LUMLO-126906 format. One record per residue (C-alpha): x, y, z; residue in three letters; residue number from 1. Coordinates in steps of 0.001 Angstrom, whole numbers, always signed. Each point is the difference from the previous one (the first is absolute). Example, Ala and Ser with C-alpha at 12.3 -4.5 7.8 and 13.67 -1.06 7.14 Angstrom:
<recs>
      xx      yy      zz resn resi
  +12300   -4500   +7800  ALA    1
   +1370   +3440    -660  SER    2
</recs>
This chain:
<recs>
      xx      yy      zz resn resi
 +267114  +89986  +53299  MET    1
   -3898   -1093    -941  THR    2
   +1563   -3055   -1684  ARG    3
   +2891    -244   -2320  PRO    4
    -774    +726   -3479  ARG    5
   +1356   -2519   -2399  PRO    6
   +2711    +996   -1857  LEU    7
   -2488   +2016   -2494  SER    8
   -2012   +2628   +2135  PRO    9
   -3084    -792   -2155  GLU   10
    -832   -3530    +747  PRO   11
   -2159    -610   -2668  PHE   12
   +1750   +1464   -3275  LEU   13
   -1886    -680   -3172  PRO   14
   +2842    -570   -2102  THR   15
   +4157   -1174     +15  LEU   16
   +2779   +1310   -1795  LEU   17
   +2704   -2154      +4  LEU   18
   +2781   +3196   -2392  ALA   19
   +3470    -427    -435  ALA   20
   +1147   +3786    -173  VAL   21
   +3776    +946   -1095  ALA   22
   +1579   +1173   +3148  ALA   23
   +2395   +1889   -2022  LEU   24
   -3035   +2254   -1300  LEU   25
   -2586    -149   +2598  LEU   26
   -2404   +1283   -2537  THR   27
   -3487    +366    -524  GLY   28
   -2652   +2077   -1185  CYS   29
   -3015   +1299   +1881  PRO   30
   -2796   -1127   -1422  GLU   31
   -2125   +3123    +922  GLU   32
   +1911   +2659   -2168  GLY   33
    +672   +2974   +1819  ALA   34
   -1584   -1508   +3333  VAL   35
   +2924    -520   +2427  CYS   36
    -215   -2247   +3274  THR   37
   +1653   +1709   +3214  SER   38
   +3512   +1127    -697  GLY   39
    +161    +537   -3850  LEU   40
    -376   +3314   -1351  SER   41
   -1266     -66   -3524  VAL   42
   +2848   +1632   -2548  CYS   43
   -1727    -271   -3145  GLY   44
   -1579   -3061    -754  GLU   45
   +1618   -1809   +2407  ALA   46
    +222    -530   +3409  CYS   47
   +3621    +306   +1866  VAL   48
   +1292    +215   +3401  ASP   49
   +1219   +3669    +192  LEU   50
   +1938   -1629   +3265  GLY   51
   +2356   -2649   -1828  GLY   52
   -1062    +751   -3330  ASP   53
   +3863   +1184   -1524  ALA   54
   -1901   +1457   -3149  ALA   55
   -2282   +1963   +1780  ASN   56
   +1895    +576   +3448  CYS   57
   -2266   +1981   +2162  GLY   58
   -2014   +1868   -3297  ALA   59
   -1067   -1544   -2815  CYS   60
   +2821    +608   -2719  GLY   61
   +2663    +630   +2899  ASN   62
   +2567   -2647   -1422  ALA   63
   +3142    -657   +2263  CYS   64
   +3377    -217   -1450  GLY   65
   +2153   -2592   -1078  ASP   66
   +1081   -2783   +2600  GLY   67
   -2905   +1636   +2054  GLN   68
   -2907   -1295   +2049  THR   69
   -3281   +1364   +1093  CYS   70
    -285    -148   +4008  GLN   71
   -3245   +1942   +2143  ALA   72
     -36   +1847   -3372  GLY   73
   +3933   +1294    -102  VAL   74
   +2163   -1020   -2092  CYS   75
   +3530   -1349   +1184  GLY   76
   +2888   -1842    -747  CYS   77
    -623   -3957    -364  ARG   78
   +1837   -2022   +2607  PRO   79
   +3164    -859   -1033  GLY   80
    +459   +3566   -1856  THR   81
    +934   +3572   +1428  GLU   82
    -114   +3618   -1000  SER   83
   +2499   +1029   -2154  CYS   84
    +520   +3410   -1619  GLY   85
   -4237    -640    +308  GLY   86
    +298   -3227   -1482  ALA   87
   -1196   -3255   +1418  CYS   88
   +3189   -2254    -697  VAL   89
   +1182   -3759    +965  ALA   90
   +3884    +985   +1567  THR   91
    +431   -3345    -333  ALA   92
    +455    -335   -3275  SER   93
    -288   +3831   -1285  ASP   94
   +4007    +763   -1728  ALA   95
   -1060   +3210    +540  ALA   96
    -816    +112   +3445  ASN   97
   +1783   -3392   +1440  CYS   98
    -528    -530   +3570  GLY   99
    -977   +3985    +888  ALA  100
   -1308   +2506   -2335  CYS  101
   +2626   +1930   -2219  GLY  102
   +2291   -3056    +354  ASN  103
     +94    -863   -4130  ALA  104
   +2547   -2812    -880  CYS  105
   +2578    +986   -2447  SER  106
    -566    -923   -3338  ALA  107
    +247   -3313   -1264  GLY  108
    -723    -796   +3393  LEU  109
   -3355   -1738    +995  VAL  110
   -1696    -101   +3809  CYS  111
   -1304   -3462   +1859  GLU  112
    -791    +316   +3489  ALA  113
    +754   +3702    +544  SER  114
   +3771    -465   -1581  VAL  115
   +1318    +988   -3211  CYS  116
   +1871   -3037   -1717  ARG  117
   +1379    -967   -3227  GLU  118
   -2910   -2516    -430  GLY  119
   -2764   -1597   +1007  CYS  120
    +327   -3195   +2427  SER  121
   -1479   -3179   -1067  GLU  122
   -3786    -576    +662  GLY  123
    +225   +4054    -990  SER  124
   -1565   +1154   -3400  LEU  125
   +1277   +3340   -1237  ARG  126
   -2782   +2214    -459  CYS  127
   +1682   +3379   -1360  GLY  128
   +3194    +561   +2353  ASP  129
   -2246   -1487   +3029  SER  130
    +561   -3381    +689  CYS  131
   -3332   -1705    +945  VAL  132
   -2031   -3441   +1551  ASP  133
   -2799    +280   -2396  VAL  134
   -1331   -2991   +2007  ARG  135
    -545   +2349   +2951  ALA  136
    +487   +3684   -1213  ASP  137
   -3570   +2319     +85  VAL  138
   +1817   +2344   -2707  LEU  139
   +1261   -2741   -2246  ASN  140
   -2389   -3058    +650  CYS  141
    +603   -2709   -2365  GLY  142
   +1430   +2194   -2463  ALA  143
   +2046   +3236    -579  CYS  144
   -2297   +2934    +744  GLY  145
   -3272   -2462    +706  ASN  146
   -1201   +2206   +3544  VAL  147
   -2095   -1697   +2301  CYS  148
   -3305   +2372    +409  PRO  149
    -797   +1901   +3192  ASP  150
    +738   -2338   +3042  VAL  151
    +539   -3140   -1716  GLN  152
   +3678   -2197    +600  THR  153
    +987   -1773   -2589  CYS  154
    +348   -3276   +1086  HIS  155
   +2373   -2932   -2310  GLU  156
    -806   +2657   -2832  GLY  157
   -3408    +877    +361  ARG  158
   -1754   +2445   +1409  CYS  159
   -2829    -279   +2645  GLY  160
    -983    +779   +3294  TYR  161
   +1063   -1577   +3163  ASP  162
   -3555     -25   +1610  VAL  163
   -3351    +798    -749  VAL  164
   -3129    +926   +1859  ALA  165
   -3815    -188    -854  ALA  166
   -1980   +2742    +687  CYS  167
   -3375   -2071    +239  TYR  168
   -2434   +2773    +630  THR  169
   +1029   +2037   -2874  ASN  170
   +1098   -2765   -2605  GLY  171
   +3581   +1496     +91  GLN  172
   +3854   -1735     -17  LEU  173
   +2938   +1880   +1366  VAL  174
   +3292    -937    -822  GLY  175
   +3019      -7   +3320  ILE  176
   +3361     +62     -13  GLN  177
   +1594   -2471   +2320  ALA  178
   +2934   +1715   +2369  GLY  179
    -784   +3762    -932  THR  180
   -3647    -573    +401  ASP  181
    -636   +2370   -2670  GLN  182
   -3829      -1   -1756  LEU  183
    -580    -461   -3473  GLY  184
   -3386   +1874   -1804  PRO  185
   -2569   -1521   +1222  ARG  186
   -2015   -1543   -3513  ARG  187
   -3909    -848    -158  GLN  188
     +64   -3650    -767  PHE  189
   -4032   -1195     -36  GLY  190
   -2409    +802   +3218  SER  191
    +617   -2283   +2845  GLY  192
   +3840   -2084    -438  VAL  193
    -531   -2082   +3362  GLN  194
   +3409   -2127    -308  THR  195
   +2990    -500   -1747  LEU  196
   +2540   -2383    -935  ALA  197
   +3275    +480   -1894  SER  198
   +1850   -2479   -2816  TRP  199
   +2805    +905   -2471  ASP  200
    -517   +3898     +69  GLY  201
   -3822    +200    +228  TYR  202
   -2541    +676   +2099  VAL  203
   -2657   -1793    +262  LEU  204
   -3086   +1432   +1668  ALA  205
   -3819   -1350    +486  ALA  206
   -2048   +2928    -429  ASP  207
   -3652    +156   +1045  ALA  208
   -1641   +1347   -3304  THR  209
   +1626    +281   -3933  ALA  210
   +1293   -2881   -1009  ALA  211
   +3051    +673   -1863  LYS  212
   +1870   -3560    -717  LEU  213
   -2049   -2635   +1806  LEU  214
   -3521     -54   +1801  GLN  215
   -1611   -2707   +1953  ALA  216
   -2540    +881   +2724  ALA  217
    +594    +327   +3582  GLY  218
   +2160   +1496   +1907  SER  219
   +3446    -644    +250  PRO  220
   +2046    -396   +3361  ASN  221
   +3660    -233    -805  ASP  222
   +1746   -1183   -2966  ILE  223
   +3353   -2453      -1  LEU  224
   +2102     +10   -2374  VAL  225
   +2482   -3266    -322  ASP  226
    +440    +330   -3607  PRO  227
    -682   -1548   -2460  PRO  228
   -3355    +436   +1754  TYR  229
   -2039   +2516   +2116  VAL  230
   -2584   -1461   +2235  TYR  231
   -3074   +2656   +1795  VAL  232
   -1919    -542   +1802  VAL  233
   -3753   +1307    -132  ASP  234
   -1736    +848   +3382  SER  235
   -3155    +451   -1279  VAL  236
    -376   -3382   -2751  ASN  237
   +1944   -2179   +2605  ASN  238
   +2591    -553   -2656  THR  239
   +3561    -878    -428  LEU  240
    +512   +1036   -3683  GLN  241
   +3475    -874   -2128  VAL  242
   +1474   +2323   -2471  LEU  243
   +2915   -1344   -2176  LYS  244
   +2162   +2463   -2182  ARG  245
     +23    -833   -3000  GLU  246
   +3458    +419   -1953  GLY  247
   +1454   +3985    -404  PRO  248
   -3342   +1989    -122  SER  249
    -425   +1516   -3655  GLN  250
   -1200   +3736   +1824  GLY  251
    +222   +1672   +2918  PRO  252
    -520   -2599   +3163  GLY  253
    +791   -3550   +1033  LEU  254
   -1886   -1765   -2454  GLY  255
   -2079   -1925   +2785  LEU  256
   -2520   -2607   -1043  ARG  257
   -2408   -1689   +2839  THR  258
    +699   -3908     -52  VAL  259
   -2310   -1567   +2495  THR  260
   -1450   +1068   +3270  GLN  261
   -1118   -1687   +3305  VAL  262
   -3170    +487   +2175  ASN  263
    +585     -93   +4045  LEU  264
   -3084    -337    +762  GLY  265
   -3146   +2382   +1091  ALA  266
    +764   +2880   +2408  ASN  267
   +3192    -719    +260  THR  268
   +1435   +3403    -805  SER  269
   +3801    -568    -776  PRO  270
   +2193   +2736    +639  GLN  271
   +3951    -424   -1044  ALA  272
   +1759   -2865   -1524  VAL  273
   +3809   -1484    +750  ALA  274
   +1658   -2833   -1474  LYS  275
   +2274   -2489   +2213  TRP  276
   +1422   -2611   -2146  GLY  277
   -2929    -833   -2391  THR  278
   -2733    +826   +2199  THR  279
   -1818   +2843    +198  LEU  280
   -1462   +1495   +3402  TYR  281
   -2858   +2094    -314  VAL  282
   -1564   +1662   +3160  PRO  283
   -3921    -109    +165  LEU  284
   -1162   +2856   +1595  PHE  285
   -3686   -1525     -58  GLY  286
   -1713   +3208    +131  THR  287
   -3819   -1380   -1649  GLY  288
   -3009    -722   +1732  GLY  289
   +1293   -3422   +1063  SER  290
   +3302   +1665   +1731  MET  291
    +495   -2412   +2819  PHE  292
    -555   -3371   -2419  GLN  293
   +2228   +1061   -2694  PHE  294
   +2688   +3017   +1368  GLY  295
   +3011    -404   +2764  ASN  296
   +2062   -2486   -2962  ALA  297
   +2685    -356   -2126  VAL  298
    -495   -2031   -3144  ALA  299
   +2807   -1421   -1973  ARG  300
    +122    -820   -3663  VAL  301
   +2143   -2038   -1483  ASP  302
   +1750   +1827   -3253  ILE  303
   +3016   -3256    -802  SER  304
   -2312    +856   -3529  ASN  305
   -1039   +3524     +65  PRO  306
   -1952    -364   -2840  GLU  307
   -2005   -2396   +1579  GLN  308
     -74    +883   +3910  PRO  309
   -1839   -2010   +2584  ARG  310
   -1266   +1042   +3777  LYS  311
   +1496   -2563   +2011  VAL  312
   -1860   +1423   +3467  ASP  313
    -488   +2334   +2353  THR  314
   +1797    +900   +4070  ILE  315
   -1712    +899   +2134  SER  316
    +553   +2551   +2122  LEU  317
   -2773    -121   +2547  THR  318
   +2083   -2036   +2652  GLY  319
   +2190   +2796    +918  LEU  320
    +434   +2093   +2815  ASP  321
   -1065   +3264    -817  LEU  322
    +852   +1173   +3627  LYS  323
   -3432   +2331    -226  PRO  324
    -493   +3075   +1958  PHE  325
   -2231    -822   +3147  ASP  326
    -583   -3309   -1330  GLY  327
   -2176   +1398   -2329  GLY  328
   -1061   -1649   -3784  THR  329
   +2778    +341   -3368  VAL  330
    +516    -984   -3076  LEU  331
   +3325    -497   -1440  PRO  332
    -842    +904   -3377  LEU  333
   +3025    -324   -2234  PRO  334
   +1482   +3191   -1808  TYR  335
   +2641    -730   -1580  SER  336
   +3334   -2675    -743  VAL  337
   +3381    -275    -238  ALA  338
   +2155   -2914    -937  ALA  339
   +3768    -850   +1830  THR  340
   +2434   -2338    +453  GLU  341
   -1455    -303   +3545  ALA  342
   -3586    -164   -1693  GLY  343
   -2688   +1730    -891  VAL  344
   -1656   +2586   +2345  TYR  345
   -3620   +1720     -66  VAL  346
   -1114   +2866   +1577  SER  347
   -3292     +63   +1906  LEU  348
   -1850   +3136   +1030  THR  349
   -1643   -1763   +2929  ASN  350
   -3417   +1545    -371  LEU  351
   -3519    -212   +2157  ASN  352
   -2979    -436   -2331  PRO  353
   -2005    +942   +2420  TYR  354
   +1187   +3559   +1069  ASP  355
     -45   +1591   -3505  GLY  356
   +3648   -1907    -820  TYR  357
   +1747   +1723   +2461  LYS  358
   +3585   -2044    +987  PRO  359
    -533   -2072   +2923  ASN  360
   +3228   -1343    +535  GLY  361
   +3847    +690   -1029  PRO  362
   +1362     +34   -3265  GLY  363
   +1176   -3366   -1159  MET  364
   +1514   -1800   -2450  LEU  365
   -1080   -4042    -636  ALA  366
   +3578   -2016   -1203  LYS  367
    -737   -2713   -2014  ILE  368
   +2340   -3180    -569  ASP  369
    -490   -1105   -3593  PRO  370
   +1489   -3279    +447  ALA  371
   -2688    -811   +2956  SER  372
   -2987   +2572    -177  GLY  373
   +1285    +648   +3480  GLY  374
   -1183   +3890   +1269  VAL  375
   +1232   +2133   +2651  SER  376
    -673   +3836   +1191  ALA  377
   +2760   +2825    +277  ILE  378
   -1795   +2720   +2542  ASP  379
   +1315   +3104   -1645  LEU  380
   -1324   +2465   +2693  GLY  381
   -3052   +1806    +769  ALA  382
   +1624   +3130   +1480  ALA  383
   +1637     +50   -3241  ASP  384
   -2110   -2051   -2674  CYS  385
   -3690    -339    -555  LEU  386
   -1335   -1106   -2827  ASN  387
   +2454   -2214   -1873  ALA  388
    +560   +1212   -3748  GLY  389
   +2351    -307   -2607  TYR  390
   +3325   -2449    +894  VAL  391
   +3187     -72   -1937  GLU  392
   +3466   -1786     +25  ALA  393
   +3016   +2153    +681  VAL  394
   +3012   -2122    -362  GLY  395
    -385   -2126   +3392  ASP  396
   -2549   +1877   +1388  GLN  397
   -4079    +981    -724  LEU  398
   -1361   +3147     -78  VAL  399
   -3214    +597   +1264  VAL  400
   -2515   +2942   -1111  ALA  401
   -2788    +859   +2552  CYS  402
   -3012   +1140    -924  LEU  403
    -915   +1059   +3273  GLY  404
   -3422   +1144   +1624  GLU  405
   -1217   +2941   -1285  ALA  406
   -3239   +1939    +381  GLU  407
   -1873   +1297   -3518  TYR  408
   -2258   +3601     -27  ASP  409
   -2479   -1013   -2426  GLU  410
    -403   +4187     +47  ALA  411
   +3067    +492    -806  ASN  412
    +644   -1863   -3237  GLY  413
    +295   -3388   +1895  HIS  414
   +3661   +1157   +1042  SER  415
   +2043   -1008   +2889  ALA  416
   -1057   +1681   +3582  SER  417
   +2322   -2061   +2546  ALA  418
   +2123   -2965   -1077  VAL  419
   +2325   -2133   +2615  ARG  420
   +2577   -2779    -924  ALA  421
    +207    +665   -3339  SER  422
   +3721    -586   -1707  GLY  423
   +2806   -2753    -121  LEU  424
   +1164   -2614   +1731  VAL  425
   +3495   -1897    -530  LEU  426
    -539   -3528    +706  VAL  427
   +3951   -2055    +429  LYS  428
    +386   -3708   +1025  ASN  429
   -4112     -64    +802  ASP  430
    -126   +3001   +2111  ALA  431
    -429   +3514    -473  PRO  432
   +2846   +2066   +1132  VAL  433
    -883   +3226   -1409  ALA  434
   -2966   +2611    -779  ALA  435
    -812   +2999   -1969  TYR  436
   -3126   +2555    +838  ALA  437
   -1334   +1435   -2847  LEU  438
    -294   +3419    +839  THR  439
   -1775   +3019   -2158  ALA  440
   +2115   +2803   +1264  GLY  441
   -2947   +1651   +1946  CYS  442
   -2704    -119   +2833  GLU  443
   -2937   -1638    -591  PRO  444
   -3175   +2227    -786  GLY  445
   +2594   +2735    -549  ALA  446
   -1516   +1898   -3480  PRO  447
   +1256   -1559   -2918  GLY  448
   +1432   -2927   +1590  CYS  449
     +71   -2613   -1816  ASN  450
    +482   -3562   +1877  LEU  451
   +2463   -2718   -1381  SER  452
   -1491   -3695    -398  VAL  453
   +2712   -2459   -1433  ALA  454
    -916   -1995   -2704  SER  455
   +2255   -1813   -2339  ARG  456
   +3928    +385    -322  PHE  457
   +3107   -1067   -2246  ALA  458
   +3417    -691   +1030  VAL  459
   +2784   +1517   -2269  SER  460
   +3790   +1046    +784  GLU  461
    -881   -1429   +3661  GLY  462
   -2640   +2575    +574  ALA  463
   -3938    -650    +562  VAL  464
   -1886   +2219   -2232  TYR  465
   -3485     -62   +1918  LEU  466
   -3327   +1219   -1437  ALA  467
   -2581   +2158   +2001  ASP  468
   -2884    -795    -808  THR  469
   -2003   +2837   +1554  ASN  470
   +2425   +3372    -860  ALA  471
   +1729   -1608   -3344  GLY  472
   +3571     -46   +1484  ARG  473
   +2900   -2251    -212  VAL  474
   +2154    -414   +3075  PHE  475
   +3012   -1356    -797  VAL  476
   +1975   -1782   +2948  VAL  477
   +3257   -1749     -18  ALA  478
    +148   -3634   +1050  VAL  479
   +3272    -965   +2152  GLU  480
   +1329   -3124   +1829  ASP  481
   -2806    +446   +2551  GLY  482
   -1462   +3177    -378  ARG  483
   -1908   +2466   -1966  LEU  484
   +1602   +3535    -647  VAL  485
   -2421   +3223   -1654  GLU  486
    +943   +1252   -2812  ARG  487
   -2697   +1860   -1089  ARG  488
   -3140    +903   +2165  GLY  489
    -586   +2088   +3451  PHE  490
   +1228   -1937   +2806  SER  491
   +3583     +47    -430  SER  492
   +2205   +3218    +574  PRO  493
   +2684   -2294   -1983  GLN  494
   -2048    -321   -3134  ALA  495
    +851   +1621   -2851  LEU  496
   -3259   +1507    -470  GLY  497
   -3755    -468     +84  PRO  498
   -1992   -2842   -1872  ALA  499
    -348    +317   -3697  LEU  500
   -2930   +1112   -1479  GLU  501
    -830   -2441   -2292  ALA  502
   -3810    +318    -527  CYS  503
   -1725   +3441    +502  PRO  504
   -2814    +606   +2212  VAL  505
   -3535   +1212   -2114  ASP  506
   -1798   +2907   +2057  PRO  507
   -3022   -1514   -1151  ARG  508
    +410   -3274   +1814  ARG  509
   +2907    -158   +2498  PRO  510
   +1456   -3394    -329  VAL  511
   +2667    -742   -1859  SER  512
    +553   -3816    -308  ASN  513
   +3598    -775    -806  ALA  514
    -798   -3534    -626  ILE  515
   +3098   -2000   -1050  ASP  516
   +3770    +336    -835  VAL  517
   +2331   -2668   -2075  THR  518
   +3667     +29    -414  ALA  519
   +1407    +197   -3523  LEU  520
   +3468   -1104    +627  HIS  521
</recs>
């Protein structure tokens, strides 16, 4: 890779949007009227996703029936229901089809857990002749008859997506149902959504241009939600911004206001943020002109009083053995950070500033001891990981997304023409134990082949949802004890299906940047 893109692929963006978008709907109105971005089609005066919109499934006005969702432009019964006489019913609770199609309960009986009974058990609510758990039933979410739209699930009586992916190239968001891995309809949201977080059923989305709720100059690279506060790092203004939720919102959103901000120093280019105790750890990528002076470090910010944050010190990463190839020059250049009980882990890209910022050492993690400030290195293995990017804890294990080394074709819209050592590495007890190679399901150079390059990921129900920053896909990989098992992708014959085509590729620009993914549940 010629240089690791900060979490935004465009390093100098004019404005920051930090918006709270209802995850229940992920609605958004296109600002250019009937001019739709890739993957959306004009229906009347709206831009809709014909592949996932149940009201316009496959064609404008083609509405799916009750209990159906739209997948790839085709209506079908939603998960948890089946077709009985042409209608989609939940046989677990439908008294006319209790346990199986046509198995009707006798008069006066109800259906619960696929069995006809005289009454509902404790904890279930009677809705007609059905006994349901309104905390989790998508057809009766929170109340009888409240049906969750498309592929949203019901959590504690509220409808919402399990996972949301952001498409930077076309400014769209798309919801995903965990477990089934079904896609909801793509929704236009701004013009360059670049980083996500979630809080209380809402998605916090930082956009490159249009303002919806809160706005400040800069380029947001990461968002940390720590109720009632939200912390945002800005890689252009070199700041840490603190926002606070001021009671219930009077309208859509969370009711956030800016409290203060901390200047982390010129040219530091903060990339991410994690919390350990009452201290924030902020990797300083240092992409400015004085990289050798300001980069290769992690800032520590005391937030014992979140409204008066204080930069404590900066931990240098320059003394680590980075295992450079052929003894050449290499810089750690920290990219992401995760905090666990064992310590704070920072991903290191290991790039050579004298050779086009290509990887010149294996992807690595730096482990920081919060008590002493001591730093040690973890080699992720050059064969599996170059240009280590996003890192997140999954139980007592760590998952690292490796951006890899990619060559880009300027004549073909800067799409990747070759990629190596891009994917995931699983770390346990401070050592790599498994790897997953990201593949595109086609031979490099083949007509229509869009290679995959790892970006950020989210974890939901024990699986990693990994964004593809070149072809707009989302790969799904289950995390097991010491193993990474592909569920949606192209490398395993045991996979349940191909990678999810989350962000459509624009034919005029053959790059689709699935830039970030967040888990809501």
